[in-house]
N, CA, C and O atoms as a MOPAC input file, in Angstrom:
PM7 MOZYME 1SCF
protein

 N     -6.25600 1    -5.49500 1     0.96800 1
 C     -5.80300 1    -5.37500 1    -0.37300 1
 C     -4.31200 1    -5.63200 1    -0.44100 1
 O     -3.86000 1    -6.25100 1    -1.40500 1
 N     -3.50400 1    -5.18500 1     0.54600 1
 C     -2.07900 1    -5.40600 1     0.44000 1
 C     -1.73800 1    -6.89400 1     0.51000 1
 O     -0.76000 1    -7.32600 1    -0.10000 1
 N     -2.53700 1    -7.69700 1     1.25300 1
 C     -2.28700 1    -9.13300 1     1.26900 1
 C     -2.42400 1    -9.77800 1    -0.10300 1
 O     -1.74000 1   -10.75300 1    -0.41500 1
 N     -3.28100 1    -9.24500 1    -0.88300 1
 C     -3.51900 1    -9.85500 1    -2.21000 1
 C     -2.30000 1    -9.76600 1    -3.09200 1
 O     -2.22800 1   -10.51000 1    -4.06900 1
 N     -1.30600 1    -8.88200 1    -2.81100 1
 C     -0.09700 1    -8.85000 1    -3.62900 1
 C      0.76300 1   -10.06200 1    -3.38400 1
 O      1.50400 1   -10.50100 1    -4.26400 1
 N      0.66200 1   -10.61200 1    -2.16300 1
 C      1.43400 1   -11.77300 1    -1.77100 1
 C      2.83600 1   -11.53600 1    -1.29000 1
 O      3.48300 1   -12.47100 1    -0.81800 1
 N      3.35300 1   -10.27900 1    -1.39300 1
 C      4.70100 1   -10.03500 1    -0.94400 1
 C      4.74200 1    -8.84700 1     0.08400 1
 O      5.80100 1    -8.25800 1     0.30000 1
 N      3.61500 1    -8.51900 1     0.69100 1
 C      3.56800 1    -7.50900 1     1.72200 1
 C      3.18300 1    -8.12700 1     2.99200 1
 O      2.17800 1    -8.83300 1     3.07300 1
 N      4.02800 1    -7.85900 1     4.08700 1
 C      3.64500 1    -8.28000 1     5.41600 1
 C      2.53200 1    -7.37500 1     5.87700 1
 O      2.63600 1    -6.15200 1     5.77800 1
 N      1.46200 1    -7.97000 1     6.38300 1
 C      0.29200 1    -7.17900 1     6.88900 1
 C     -0.14100 1    -7.72200 1     8.21000 1
 O     -0.28600 1    -8.93300 1     8.37800 1
 N     -0.35700 1    -6.81800 1     9.17300 1
 C     -0.94200 1    -7.23100 1    10.46000 1
 C     -1.99400 1    -6.17300 1    10.87000 1
 O     -1.89600 1    -4.97200 1    10.61600 1
 N     -2.96500 1    -6.73800 1    11.50300 1
 C     -4.03400 1    -5.91700 1    12.10100 1
 C     -3.96900 1    -6.16400 1    13.62800 1
 O     -4.18200 1    -7.28500 1    14.09000 1
 N     -3.67600 1    -5.10900 1    14.39200 1
 C     -3.31300 1    -5.27900 1    15.78800 1
 C     -4.19800 1    -4.40300 1    16.71000 1
 O     -4.90600 1    -3.50500 1    16.25400 1
 N     -4.12600 1    -4.70100 1    18.00800 1
 C     -4.74400 1    -3.87400 1    19.04900 1
 C     -3.98000 1    -4.10300 1    20.36500 1
 O     -4.08600 1    -5.16200 1    20.98400 1
 N     -3.23800 1    -3.12400 1    20.76000 1
 C     -2.46700 1    -3.22900 1    22.00300 1
 C     -3.29800 1    -3.60900 1    23.14200 1
 O     -2.90600 1    -4.46000 1    23.94000 1
 N     -4.49500 1    -2.98700 1    23.26600 1
 C     -5.37300 1    -3.26300 1    24.38200 1
 C     -5.94600 1    -4.68400 1    24.46600 1
 O     -6.21300 1    -5.23700 1    25.53300 1
 N     -6.10900 1    -5.22200 1    23.26500 1
 C     -6.66900 1    -6.60300 1    23.18400 1
 C     -5.65000 1    -7.69500 1    23.33200 1
 O     -5.92100 1    -8.70800 1    23.97700 1
 N     -4.48500 1    -7.52000 1    22.75500 1
 C     -3.51000 1    -8.60100 1    22.75600 1
 C     -2.13800 1    -8.00900 1    22.46600 1
 O     -1.69800 1    -7.93400 1    21.31900 1
 N     -1.44300 1    -7.57100 1    23.59700 1
 C     -0.11700 1    -6.97800 1    23.46800 1
 C      0.93000 1    -7.91900 1    22.86600 1
 O      1.84700 1    -7.51000 1    22.15300 1
 N      0.74100 1    -9.19300 1    23.19100 1
 C      1.67300 1   -10.20500 1    22.66900 1
 C      1.60500 1   -10.35200 1    21.17500 1
 O      2.62400 1   -10.51500 1    20.50500 1
 N      0.34100 1   -10.29300 1    20.63000 1
 C      0.16000 1   -10.29100 1    19.17600 1
 C      0.76700 1    -9.10300 1    18.51000 1
 O      1.36000 1    -9.19900 1    17.43500 1
 N      0.61600 1    -7.99100 1    19.15300 1
 C      1.18900 1    -6.68600 1    18.66100 1
 C      2.72000 1    -6.86500 1    18.54300 1
 O      3.31200 1    -6.53300 1    17.51600 1
 N      3.35600 1    -7.40300 1    19.63000 1
 C      4.83900 1    -7.56800 1    19.63400 1
 C      5.27400 1    -8.54100 1    18.54800 1
 O      6.26600 1    -8.31400 1    17.85500 1
 N      4.51500 1    -9.63300 1    18.40700 1
 C      4.86000 1   -10.56800 1    17.33200 1
 C      4.77100 1    -9.87600 1    15.93900 1
 O      5.62900 1   -10.07700 1    15.07900 1
 N      3.73700 1    -9.08000 1    15.75300 1
 C      3.62500 1    -8.41600 1    14.49600 1
 C      4.69000 1    -7.44700 1    14.22600 1
 O      5.19000 1    -7.39000 1    13.10300 1
 N      5.08300 1    -6.65800 1    15.21000 1
 C      6.15700 1    -5.71300 1    15.04800 1
 C      7.49600 1    -6.39200 1    14.77500 1
 O      8.29700 1    -5.94800 1    13.95200 1
 N      7.70300 1    -7.50100 1    15.51200 1
 C      9.00000 1    -8.26600 1    15.32300 1
 C      9.02300 1    -8.93100 1    13.89800 1
 O     10.04600 1    -8.93900 1    13.21300 1
 N      7.91400 1    -9.44900 1    13.52100 1
 C      7.83500 1   -10.12700 1    12.17900 1
 C      7.94000 1    -9.09200 1    11.04200 1
 O      8.59800 1    -9.30400 1    10.02400 1
 N      7.23900 1    -7.94000 1    11.27900 1
 C      7.32300 1    -6.87800 1    10.20500 1
 C      8.67900 1    -6.36100 1    10.05900 1
 O      9.10400 1    -6.10300 1     8.93300 1
 N      9.43600 1    -6.17700 1    11.16100 1
 C     10.77200 1    -5.69700 1    11.10500 1
 C     11.67400 1    -6.63700 1    10.47300 1
 O     12.56600 1    -6.23600 1     9.72400 1
 N     11.48000 1    -7.97200 1    10.75200 1
 C     12.38500 1    -9.04400 1    10.17600 1
 C     12.07600 1    -9.28500 1     8.70400 1
 O     12.93500 1    -9.79300 1     7.98400 1
 N     10.86100 1    -8.93400 1     8.22400 1
 C     10.50100 1    -9.24500 1     6.84600 1
 C     11.30800 1    -8.34300 1     5.85300 1
 O     11.40300 1    -7.12600 1     6.01300 1
 N     11.85100 1    -8.98900 1     4.87300 1
 C     12.68700 1    -8.26300 1     3.88000 1
 C     11.79600 1    -7.73700 1     2.68900 1
 O     11.99400 1    -8.09600 1     1.52800 1
 N     10.85300 1    -6.90800 1     3.04400 1
 C      9.97800 1    -6.35800 1     2.01000 1
 C      9.08100 1    -5.38100 1     2.71300 1
 O      9.26100 1    -5.08600 1     3.89500 1
 N      8.11000 1    -4.87700 1     1.97700 1
 C      7.18200 1    -3.86300 1     2.60200 1
 C      6.31600 1    -4.47800 1     3.71500 1
 O      5.82400 1    -5.60000 1     3.59600 1
 N      6.15200 1    -3.72900 1     4.76700 1
 C      5.30500 1    -4.18800 1     5.90300 1
 C      4.29700 1    -3.13600 1     6.22100 1
 O      4.55600 1    -1.93900 1     6.10300 1
 N      3.13200 1    -3.59800 1     6.62900 1
 C      2.05500 1    -2.68800 1     6.96300 1
 C      1.38000 1    -3.23200 1     8.23800 1
 O      0.89100 1    -4.36000 1     8.28600 1
 N      1.38300 1    -2.34800 1     9.28400 1
 C      0.72400 1    -2.74200 1    10.56300 1
 C     -0.42200 1    -1.75300 1    10.72200 1
 O     -0.21100 1    -0.54100 1    10.72200 1
 N     -1.62500 1    -2.27500 1    10.85600 1
 C     -2.81100 1    -1.44300 1    11.03900 1
 C     -3.23200 1    -1.58800 1    12.46700 1
 O     -3.54800 1    -2.69800 1    12.89300 1
 N     -3.25200 1    -0.52300 1    13.22900 1
 C     -3.51700 1    -0.62700 1    14.67700 1
 C     -4.83900 1     0.11300 1    15.00500 1
 O     -5.14300 1     1.17400 1    14.46100 1
 N     -5.61000 1    -0.51900 1    15.93500 1
 C     -6.79900 1     0.05500 1    16.42500 1
 C     -6.37600 1     1.15800 1    17.37900 1
 O     -5.53400 1     0.93200 1    18.24800 1
 N     -6.95000 1     2.35400 1    17.23200 1
 C     -6.57300 1     3.46200 1    18.07900 1
 C     -7.77200 1     4.32000 1    18.36400 1
 O     -8.21500 1     5.08800 1    17.51100 1
 N     -8.31500 1     4.18900 1    19.59800 1
 C     -9.49800 1     4.98800 1    19.94600 1
 C     -9.10700 1     6.48200 1    19.89600 1
 O     -7.95100 1     6.85700 1    20.09300 1
 N    -10.12500 1     7.30400 1    19.62500 1
 C     -9.92500 1     8.75900 1    19.53700 1
 C    -11.12700 1     9.48400 1    20.28100 1
 O    -12.03800 1     8.87200 1    20.83900 1
 N    -11.02300 1    10.73700 1    20.22400 1
 C    -12.03000 1    11.56700 1    20.92500 1
 C    -13.45200 1    11.29600 1    20.36100 1
 O    -14.41800 1    11.40900 1    21.11600 1
 N    -13.61000 1    10.95000 1    19.09700 1
 C    -14.92100 1    10.68600 1    18.53600 1
 C    -15.55800 1     9.38500 1    19.08100 1
 O    -16.74700 1     9.14000 1    18.87900 1
 N    -14.77700 1     8.58700 1    19.75100 1
 C    -15.30100 1     7.40000 1    20.41500 1
 C    -16.13800 1     7.84000 1    21.62100 1
 O    -17.07400 1     7.15900 1    22.04100 1
 N    -15.76700 1     8.99700 1    22.15600 1
 C    -16.53400 1     9.50700 1    23.30600 1
 C    -16.25600 1     8.77900 1    24.64400 1
 O    -17.10600 1     8.66500 1    25.52600 1
 N    -14.95600 1     8.28300 1    24.72300 1
 C    -14.60300 1     7.60800 1    25.95200 1
 C    -13.53600 1     8.43400 1    26.63700 1
 O    -12.90900 1     9.29800 1    26.02600 1
 N    -13.33600 1     8.15100 1    27.94000 1
 C    -12.23600 1     8.73700 1    28.66700 1
 C    -10.98900 1     8.08900 1    28.09300 1
 O    -10.87800 1     6.86300 1    28.08300 1
 N    -10.09200 1     8.85800 1    27.63700 1
 C     -8.88400 1     8.24900 1    26.95000 1
 C     -8.06500 1     7.38600 1    27.94100 1
 O     -7.23400 1     6.58700 1    27.50900 1
 N     -8.28000 1     7.53300 1    29.19600 1
 C     -7.66500 1     6.59400 1    30.17800 1
 C     -8.18600 1     5.20600 1    30.07200 1
 O     -7.60800 1     4.28000 1    30.64200 1
 N     -9.31300 1     5.02300 1    29.32600 1
 C     -9.88300 1     3.69100 1    29.07700 1
 C     -9.68500 1     3.23000 1    27.66100 1
 O    -10.40300 1     2.34800 1    27.18900 1
 N     -8.73000 1     3.80600 1    26.97700 1
 C     -8.54900 1     3.45700 1    25.55400 1
 C     -8.15300 1     2.02200 1    25.31300 1
 O     -8.55600 1     1.43000 1    24.31200 1
 N     -7.36800 1     1.45000 1    26.21100 1
 C     -6.95100 1     0.03400 1    26.08900 1
 C     -8.15600 1    -0.86500 1    26.21000 1
 O     -8.32700 1    -1.78500 1    25.40900 1
 N     -9.01200 1    -0.61100 1    27.21700 1
 C    -10.17600 1    -1.38100 1    27.39600 1
 C    -11.14100 1    -1.25600 1    26.15400 1
 O    -11.72500 1    -2.24000 1    25.70100 1
 N    -11.26500 1    -0.06100 1    25.66100 1
 C    -12.07400 1     0.12600 1    24.42100 1
 C    -11.52200 1    -0.67400 1    23.26900 1
 O    -12.26500 1    -1.29300 1    22.50800 1
 N    -10.18700 1    -0.65400 1    23.14800 1
 C     -9.52500 1    -1.46800 1    22.04400 1
 C     -9.83700 1    -2.94200 1    22.22600 1
 O    -10.14300 1    -3.64700 1    21.26400 1
 N     -9.75800 1    -3.40000 1    23.45900 1
 C    -10.09400 1    -4.82000 1    23.74500 1
 C    -11.56100 1    -5.16100 1    23.38300 1
 O    -11.81800 1    -6.22400 1    22.81600 1
 N    -12.51000 1    -4.28100 1    23.70200 1
 C    -13.87900 1    -4.44900 1    23.37500 1
 C    -14.05600 1    -4.54000 1    21.86800 1
 O    -14.83200 1    -5.36900 1    21.39200 1
 N    -13.36100 1    -3.71600 1    21.11500 1
 C    -13.43400 1    -3.70600 1    19.64100 1
 C    -13.14300 1    -5.06400 1    19.07600 1
 O    -13.83200 1    -5.55100 1    18.18000 1
 N    -12.09100 1    -5.67700 1    19.62500 1
 C    -11.68300 1    -7.03000 1    19.18200 1
 C    -12.67600 1    -8.05600 1    19.59600 1
 O    -13.12900 1    -8.85700 1    18.77800 1
 N    -13.03300 1    -8.04900 1    20.88300 1
 C    -13.96300 1    -9.10400 1    21.39800 1
 C    -15.36400 1    -9.01900 1    20.64500 1
 O    -16.02400 1   -10.03700 1    20.43900 1
 N    -15.75200 1    -7.85700 1    20.27700 1
 C    -17.09100 1    -7.72300 1    19.61700 1
 C    -17.08800 1    -8.16300 1    18.14900 1
 O    -18.15300 1    -8.37100 1    17.56800 1
 N    -15.91800 1    -8.30400 1    17.55100 1
 C    -15.79100 1    -8.63500 1    16.17500 1
 C    -15.59200 1    -7.46400 1    15.28400 1
 O    -15.44600 1    -7.62000 1    14.07100 1
 N    -15.58300 1    -6.25100 1    15.87100 1
 C    -15.45800 1    -4.99000 1    15.16100 1
 C    -14.05600 1    -4.91100 1    14.52400 1
 O    -13.89000 1    -4.40500 1    13.41400 1
 N    -13.06300 1    -5.42100 1    15.25100 1
 C    -11.62400 1    -5.26700 1    14.86200 1
 C    -10.90800 1    -6.63100 1    15.02100 1
 O    -10.22900 1    -6.85100 1    16.02400 1
 N    -11.05600 1    -7.55000 1    14.03200 1
 C    -10.31600 1    -8.81600 1    14.19500 1
 C     -8.80300 1    -8.67800 1    14.00500 1
 O     -8.32000 1    -7.87900 1    13.20300 1
 N     -8.09400 1    -9.47700 1    14.76200 1
 C     -6.63700 1    -9.43400 1    14.73200 1
 C     -6.07900 1   -10.54400 1    13.79000 1
 O     -6.52800 1   -11.69000 1    13.82400 1
 N     -5.14200 1   -10.17800 1    12.99900 1
 C     -4.47900 1   -11.15700 1    12.13600 1
 C     -3.11200 1   -10.76400 1    11.73800 1
 O     -2.71100 1    -9.61900 1    11.94900 1
 N     -2.34200 1   -11.71000 1    11.14100 1
 C     -1.06600 1   -11.42400 1    10.62600 1
 C     -0.91500 1   -12.21000 1     9.28400 1
 O     -1.26200 1   -13.38900 1     9.21700 1
 N     -0.41600 1   -11.57100 1     8.27000 1
 C     -0.12800 1   -12.21100 1     7.01300 1
 C      1.35800 1   -12.04500 1     6.76700 1
 O      1.87200 1   -10.94300 1     6.57200 1
 N      2.02500 1   -13.18400 1     6.78500 1
 C      3.47700 1   -13.20400 1     6.67400 1
 C      3.94600 1   -13.98000 1     5.43300 1
 O      3.96000 1   -15.21100 1     5.44500 1
 N      4.32500 1   -13.27700 1     4.37900 1
 C      4.74200 1   -14.01100 1     3.10800 1
 C      5.90800 1   -14.97200 1     3.35300 1
 O      6.05500 1   -15.92300 1     2.58500 1
 N      6.74500 1   -14.77900 1     4.38000 1
 C      7.86600 1   -15.68900 1     4.69700 1
 C      7.33700 1   -17.06500 1     4.97600 1
 O      7.97000 1   -18.05800 1     4.61900 1
 N      6.18600 1   -17.14500 1     5.60800 1
 C      5.57600 1   -18.43800 1     5.86900 1
 C      5.21500 1   -19.24800 1     4.60800 1
 O      5.35500 1   -20.47000 1     4.54600 1
 N      4.74600 1   -18.49300 1     3.61900 1
 C      4.45000 1   -19.16300 1     2.34000 1
 C      5.67000 1   -19.73200 1     1.72000 1
 O      5.63000 1   -20.79100 1     1.09500 1
 N      6.79300 1   -19.01700 1     1.89200 1
 C      8.08000 1   -19.52200 1     1.34700 1
 C      8.49200 1   -20.83600 1     2.01100 1
 O      9.23100 1   -21.64000 1     1.44200 1
 N      7.98000 1   -21.03000 1     3.25700 1
 C      8.36200 1   -22.25800 1     4.01900 1
 C      7.28000 1   -23.31900 1     3.78700 1
 O      7.28600 1   -24.35200 1     4.45600 1
 N      6.35600 1   -23.08600 1     2.85800 1
 C      5.30200 1   -24.04100 1     2.60700 1
 C      4.13600 1   -24.00100 1     3.63700 1
 O      3.31000 1   -24.91200 1     3.67900 1
 N      4.09000 1   -22.99000 1     4.41600 1
 C      3.01800 1   -22.82700 1     5.42300 1
 C      2.03400 1   -21.78800 1     5.09300 1
 O      2.27400 1   -20.94800 1     4.22500 1
 N      0.93100 1   -21.81400 1     5.76000 1
 C     -0.14900 1   -20.82300 1     5.52200 1
 C      0.36900 1   -19.46300 1     6.00400 1
 O      0.74400 1   -19.32600 1     7.16900 1
 N      0.39300 1   -18.48400 1     5.14400 1
 C      0.91200 1   -17.15500 1     5.50100 1
 C     -0.05300 1   -16.33200 1     6.35000 1
 O      0.33900 1   -15.30400 1     6.90300 1
 N     -1.33100 1   -16.77400 1     6.46600 1
 C     -2.32600 1   -16.06300 1     7.19100 1
 C     -2.60200 1   -16.67600 1     8.55800 1
 O     -2.84400 1   -17.87600 1     8.68700 1
 N     -2.55900 1   -15.81600 1     9.57500 1
 C     -2.76000 1   -16.33400 1    10.97700 1
 C     -3.83700 1   -15.42200 1    11.55700 1
 O     -3.63300 1   -14.21200 1    11.65500 1
 N     -4.95500 1   -15.97400 1    11.93300 1
 C     -6.04500 1   -15.23100 1    12.58800 1
 C     -5.76600 1   -15.34100 1    14.10300 1
 O     -5.78700 1   -16.43000 1    14.67700 1
 N     -5.51700 1   -14.23300 1    14.69900 1
 C     -5.15100 1   -14.18700 1    16.12700 1
 C     -6.41800 1   -13.93100 1    17.06300 1
 O     -6.33400 1   -14.07500 1    18.28200 1
 N     -7.50000 1   -13.57400 1    16.47800 1
 C     -8.68400 1   -13.24800 1    17.25800 1
 C     -9.45100 1   -14.56300 1    17.58500 1
 O     -9.36200 1   -15.57600 1    16.89100 1
 N    -10.20400 1   -14.45300 1    18.69700 1
 C    -11.14800 1   -15.51000 1    19.02100 1
 C    -12.47900 1   -15.16900 1    18.40400 1
 O    -12.61100 1   -14.08600 1    17.83400 1
 N    -13.47800 1   -16.03300 1    18.48500 1
 C    -14.80700 1   -15.73100 1    17.92700 1
 C    -15.36800 1   -14.44900 1    18.63300 1
 O    -15.09800 1   -14.15200 1    19.79700 1
 N    -16.17800 1   -13.72300 1    17.80000 1
 C    -16.82500 1   -12.57100 1    18.35200 1
 C    -17.79100 1   -12.93800 1    19.47700 1
 O    -18.41100 1   -14.00000 1    19.41700 1
 N    -17.93400 1   -12.12600 1    20.46300 1
 C    -18.77800 1   -12.45100 1    21.62400 1
 C    -20.19900 1   -11.93700 1    21.53000 1
 O    -20.91100 1   -11.93800 1    22.53400 1
 N    -20.63100 1   -11.50500 1    20.38100 1
 C    -22.04500 1   -11.13700 1    20.16700 1
 C    -22.41600 1    -9.71700 1    20.68000 1
 O    -23.59500 1    -9.39900 1    20.83800 1
 N    -21.44300 1    -8.92000 1    20.92100 1
 C    -21.72200 1    -7.53600 1    21.39700 1
 C    -21.39300 1    -6.44900 1    20.36300 1
 O    -21.13400 1    -5.29800 1    20.71600 1
 N    -21.40900 1    -6.81500 1    19.16000 1
 C    -21.03100 1    -5.84900 1    18.06900 1
 C    -21.83800 1    -4.52900 1    18.17200 1
 O    -21.27600 1    -3.43600 1    18.25700 1
 N    -23.16100 1    -4.68200 1    18.16000 1
 C    -24.01200 1    -3.46900 1    18.21000 1
 C    -23.85100 1    -2.71100 1    19.52900 1
 O    -23.85300 1    -1.48000 1    19.53700 1
 N    -23.71400 1    -3.43100 1    20.63400 1
 C    -23.47000 1    -2.75600 1    21.86900 1
 C    -22.15900 1    -1.93000 1    21.81600 1
 O    -22.07800 1    -0.79900 1    22.29700 1
 N    -21.18300 1    -2.54500 1    21.22600 1
 C    -19.92100 1    -1.85700 1    21.09200 1
 C    -20.02000 1    -0.59400 1    20.24600 1
 O    -19.61400 1     0.47600 1    20.70000 1
 N    -20.54400 1    -0.68600 1    19.03900 1
 C    -20.59400 1     0.52500 1    18.19800 1
 C    -21.48100 1     1.59500 1    18.78800 1
 O    -21.15700 1     2.78000 1    18.71300 1
 N    -22.58700 1     1.20300 1    19.36800 1
 C    -23.48500 1     2.22800 1    19.90700 1
 C    -22.98500 1     2.85400 1    21.17100 1
 O    -23.55200 1     3.84900 1    21.62500 1
 N    -21.90800 1     2.29400 1    21.78200 1
 C    -21.33000 1     2.89200 1    22.92100 1
 C    -20.38600 1     4.08700 1    22.55600 1
 O    -19.91800 1     4.82400 1    23.42400 1
 N    -20.14100 1     4.23000 1    21.25500 1
 C    -19.26100 1     5.24100 1    20.74200 1
 C    -20.11700 1     6.46000 1    20.29800 1
 O    -21.18600 1     6.27600 1    19.71600 1
 N    -19.66500 1     7.66200 1    20.56200 1
 C    -20.33700 1     8.90400 1    20.17400 1
 C    -20.62900 1     8.95200 1    18.67000 1
 O    -21.73900 1     9.27100 1    18.24400 1
 N    -19.63200 1     8.63700 1    17.90700 1
 C    -19.80800 1     8.73400 1    16.43900 1
 C    -20.90600 1     7.89600 1    15.89500 1
 O    -21.47800 1     8.28800 1    14.87800 1
 N    -21.27200 1     6.75700 1    16.47600 1
 C    -22.38900 1     5.92300 1    16.05700 1
 C    -23.62500 1     6.29500 1    16.83700 1
 O    -24.70800 1     6.35000 1    16.25500 1
 N    -23.52100 1     6.54700 1    18.09300 1
 C    -24.69000 1     6.93900 1    18.87400 1
 C    -25.36200 1     8.18500 1    18.38400 1
 O    -26.58500 1     8.29700 1    18.46900 1
 N    -24.57000 1     9.17200 1    17.84900 1
 C    -25.13900 1    10.38400 1    17.38300 1
 C    -25.94500 1    10.11600 1    16.08200 1
 O    -26.94600 1    10.78400 1    15.82600 1
 N    -25.51000 1     9.16300 1    15.29100 1
 C    -26.28700 1     8.78900 1    14.11100 1
 C    -27.62800 1     8.20300 1    14.53100 1
 O    -28.66200 1     8.50500 1    13.93500 1
 N    -27.60300 1     7.37500 1    15.54800 1
 C    -28.85500 1     6.75200 1    16.02200 1
 C    -29.81800 1     7.73000 1    16.55400 1
 O    -31.02600 1     7.58300 1    16.37300 1
 N    -29.29400 1     8.78100 1    17.24200 1
 C    -30.14600 1     9.82800 1    17.79900 1
 C    -30.77500 1    10.63800 1    16.72700 1
 O    -31.91800 1    11.07100 1    16.87400 1
 N    -30.07100 1    10.86300 1    15.64200 1
 C    -30.55100 1    11.75200 1    14.54800 1
 C    -31.38600 1    10.99600 1    13.54200 1
 O    -32.39000 1    11.51200 1    13.05100 1
 N    -30.97800 1     9.76600 1    13.22700 1
 C    -31.71800 1     8.91800 1    12.16800 1
 C    -31.87000 1     7.51700 1    12.71200 1
 O    -31.24400 1     6.60100 1    12.17900 1
 N    -32.65800 1     7.29900 1    13.73200 1
 C    -32.82400 1     5.99700 1    14.37000 1
 C    -33.06500 1     4.82100 1    13.42300 1
 O    -32.40200 1     3.78900 1    13.52600 1
 N    -34.02000 1     4.98200 1    12.50000 1
 C    -34.35900 1     3.83900 1    11.61400 1
 C    -33.22300 1     3.55700 1    10.65500 1
 O    -32.83500 1     2.40100 1    10.48500 1
 N    -32.68300 1     4.58400 1    10.02700 1
 C    -31.49200 1     4.37300 1     9.15800 1
 C    -30.35200 1     3.77800 1     9.93900 1
 O    -29.70200 1     2.84100 1     9.47500 1
 N    -30.10400 1     4.29800 1    11.10000 1
 C    -28.97600 1     3.81500 1    11.95500 1
 C    -29.12000 1     2.35200 1    12.21400 1
 O    -28.16600 1     1.60000 1    12.01700 1
 N    -30.29900 1     1.90400 1    12.65900 1
 C    -30.58200 1     0.50600 1    12.83500 1
 C    -30.21700 1    -0.34900 1    11.67100 1
 O    -29.53400 1    -1.36400 1    11.81400 1
 N    -30.67500 1     0.06200 1    10.50500 1
 C    -30.38000 1    -0.69600 1     9.25000 1
 C    -28.86400 1    -0.72200 1     8.98600 1
 O    -28.30900 1    -1.76100 1     8.62900 1
 N    -28.21600 1     0.41000 1     9.16300 1
 C    -26.78000 1     0.42100 1     8.92800 1
 C    -26.00700 1    -0.39400 1     9.95800 1
 O    -25.01500 1    -1.04200 1     9.62300 1
 N    -26.44300 1    -0.36500 1    11.16700 1
 C    -25.74800 1    -1.15700 1    12.25800 1
 C    -25.96800 1    -2.64600 1    11.95300 1
 O    -25.03200 1    -3.42800 1    12.12100 1
 N    -27.13700 1    -3.06600 1    11.51900 1
 C    -27.39600 1    -4.46000 1    11.19100 1
 C    -26.43500 1    -4.86000 1    10.03600 1
 O    -25.80000 1    -5.91400 1    10.08500 1
 N    -26.35000 1    -4.02800 1     9.04000 1
 C    -25.59200 1    -4.31700 1     7.89600 1
 C    -24.08700 1    -4.38400 1     8.26500 1
 O    -23.36200 1    -5.27400 1     7.82200 1
 N    -23.65400 1    -3.41900 1     9.08200 1
 C    -22.25000 1    -3.39700 1     9.51200 1
 C    -21.90600 1    -4.66100 1    10.31500 1
 O    -20.81700 1    -5.21200 1    10.15100 1
 N    -22.76800 1    -5.10200 1    11.13400 1
 C    -22.57200 1    -6.30000 1    11.91700 1
 C    -22.46700 1    -7.56800 1    10.98600 1
 O    -21.58700 1    -8.41400 1    11.14600 1
 N    -23.40900 1    -7.63600 1    10.02300 1
 C    -23.41900 1    -8.71900 1     9.11000 1
 C    -22.10900 1    -8.77600 1     8.30600 1
 O    -21.52100 1    -9.84500 1     8.14100 1
 N    -21.68400 1    -7.66700 1     7.83100 1
 C    -20.44900 1    -7.61600 1     7.03400 1
 C    -19.26800 1    -7.92600 1     7.86700 1
 O    -18.35400 1    -8.59100 1     7.37900 1
 N    -19.20900 1    -7.47600 1     9.14700 1
 C    -18.10000 1    -7.79100 1    10.02900 1
 C    -18.06600 1    -9.28800 1    10.28700 1
 O    -16.98500 1    -9.87800 1    10.26200 1
 N    -19.19800 1    -9.92400 1    10.53100 1
 C    -19.21700 1   -11.34900 1    10.77700 1
 C    -18.85500 1   -12.17100 1     9.56000 1
 O    -18.23200 1   -13.22700 1     9.67100 1
 N    -19.25200 1   -11.67500 1     8.38300 1
 C    -18.87600 1   -12.33600 1     7.11400 1
 C    -17.36600 1   -12.27200 1     6.90700 1
 O    -16.74900 1   -13.23800 1     6.45600 1
 N    -16.77700 1   -11.12300 1     7.24300 1
 C    -15.32500 1   -10.92700 1     7.08900 1
 C    -14.56700 1   -11.86100 1     8.04900 1
 O    -13.52200 1   -12.40500 1     7.69200 1
 N    -15.11000 1   -12.04500 1     9.29100 1
 C    -14.49900 1   -12.96500 1    10.19800 1
 C    -14.53400 1   -14.39400 1     9.69300 1
 O    -13.56000 1   -15.13600 1     9.81800 1
 N    -15.67800 1   -14.77200 1     9.11600 1
 C    -15.80900 1   -16.09500 1     8.59100 1
 C    -14.78300 1   -16.35800 1     7.36600 1
 O    -14.21700 1   -17.44000 1     7.20700 1
 N    -14.62700 1   -15.32200 1     6.58700 1
 C    -13.63200 1   -15.38900 1     5.54800 1
 C    -12.23500 1   -15.52400 1     6.07100 1
 O    -11.42700 1   -16.28300 1     5.53500 1
 N    -11.94100 1   -14.77300 1     7.14000 1
 C    -10.64100 1   -14.91600 1     7.78200 1
 C    -10.43600 1   -16.30600 1     8.36500 1
 O     -9.33300 1   -16.85100 1     8.32000 1
 N    -11.45500 1   -16.85000 1     8.88700 1
 C    -11.35300 1   -18.24400 1     9.45500 1
 C    -11.08000 1   -19.20500 1     8.25700 1
 O    -10.30900 1   -20.14700 1     8.44000 1
 N    -11.61600 1   -19.03700 1     7.14800 1
 C    -11.35100 1   -19.86900 1     5.98600 1
 C     -9.87900 1   -19.73400 1     5.59400 1
 O     -9.18000 1   -20.72800 1     5.39800 1
 N     -9.43000 1   -18.50100 1     5.48500 1
 C     -8.02500 1   -18.24300 1     5.15300 1
 C     -7.11900 1   -18.89800 1     6.13600 1
 O     -6.09500 1   -19.47200 1     5.76500 1
 N     -7.48600 1   -18.82100 1     7.40900 1
 C     -6.65100 1   -19.36300 1     8.48400 1
 C     -6.53200 1   -20.86000 1     8.41500 1
 O     -5.51200 1   -21.43000 1     8.80200 1
 N     -7.58600 1   -21.50800 1     7.91500 1
 C     -7.57100 1   -22.97000 1     7.91600 1
 C     -7.00800 1   -23.56700 1     6.63200 1
 O     -6.93900 1   -24.79000 1     6.51100 1
 N     -6.59900 1   -22.72800 1     5.65900 1
 C     -6.02900 1   -23.24700 1     4.39700 1
 C     -4.63800 1   -23.82500 1     4.62100 1
 O     -3.87200 1   -23.32900 1     5.44700 1
 N     -4.34200 1   -24.81400 1     3.92200 1
 C     -3.01700 1   -25.44400 1     3.99300 1
 C     -2.17400 1   -24.99900 1     2.83700 1
 O     -1.02300 1   -25.41700 1     2.71500 1

C-alpha cells in the first residue's frame, strides 16, 4: 500500500536470504529524503524452529515464494527509471512444505486437515500471483 503513494521508499527484506539486498535497502532508505519503510522477515517462537536456525528459516521463506524480496525507490522514478526492483528469484516449488514446517500452520492442519489443505492451496496460489505481479512491475519501463 505504501508504494501506491509513490513517495515512500519501501523494501521487503530477509537477512538470512540475502544480506546484500538488506544492506542495499537500509542504505537506500537512509539516503531517501522522505518516509522509508523496511519490512523484514523475522522468525519467531510460533514458527517452531530452533532460533539458532532462524537465518536458514528466513532463506527458506524467500526461496519458497512465501516472502519475496523487493525494493521500491521513488528516487529512481525521478531519474526516469523503474522504481520497483524485484530482488527474489523464482519460487522453488516448496511453498506448502515451507508453511507446514512451521508450528503455527502445522497445528491448523492437525486440527482441521481439510480446511487447512484448502487454505494452504489458496495461500500458495495468492503468493504465486503476487510474485507474478511483482515480475510485471519489475519489467516496466
